[in-house]
C-alpha positions, 0 to 999 in steps of 0.5 A: 699623289697621282701620275702623269707628266709635269711638261715644261715647254717655257724657259721661265717656269724652267729657270724659276724651278731651277735654284737649289731653294726652289728644288728643295722645296719641290721636293718636299712638297711632294707631302703637303705642307704650310709656309710655316712647316716648310720654313721650320724644316729649313731653318729659314723665316716663313716670309722668305719660303712664302716667297719661294712658294708664291713664285712656284705657285706663279708658274703652276709648279705647285698647288694648293692642296687644302685650306685651314682655319688656324689661330683665325687665319686661313692656312694654305697646305702646298704641294708640287702638281702632280705627276713628274716635271719634265722639261722639254728638253729643246726649251733653251736651243730656240733658233738652232740649226736642225740636226740632219738626219744621220741614223748612226749619229748622237747628235740624230739621237738626241734629237730623236729622243728630245722630240720623244719625250716632248711628244709622249709628255704633251699628249700625257697632259691632254689624256690626263686633261680629258680623264683617258690613259696614254696607250703607250710601250717601251722596248729595252734590250742589252747587246754586246758586240765584238765587232764595231761593225757589228752594230752596223749589221745588227742596225741592217737586220733591226730596220728590216724586221721592224719593216716587216712586222709594221708592214704585218699590222698595218690597219690604214684605218688605225692610229698612227704609231710612232716607233723609235729604235735608238742604241748607245753604249750602256752606262757602266753599273755604278753609274746607273746605280 
């Protein structure tokens, strides 16, 4: 299965994928299968599985991978749409007030991360549709501050360094890139695993 992103920005599509049985079907359909095969694996009636598969197909979360002739009938082999399912972080926030710009507020970090997910997922989908690759990059690092005030000092120095580097590479006719740097406490090792 190829990579890519299936971007869900419609609350109805998200709700279609939420019930536990449908999430299980999506997981199983990473490998193509028929309703009959899935029903046997889940020990459920084929009609019940088929009902949920039709809902997932209508929401454009699964697709027909193959049609097979079987005992005078056509068996539909389905698979989850290629790529990761990514839910727009703002899909359930319609009508909420805008988050104020405060580079030290957790709410602002979440809002910036949300808009990054939204923008990159949309552009990735458009690039995949046109057969192109989306040029992105990620920089990650972990730092340990001895005292809280060092986080602000670090942020000020990093802001200056990025501004200088951006100025050095700035090209009037070039394609603009958005650089996002955020910091948050690192998760404990157990949480990461």
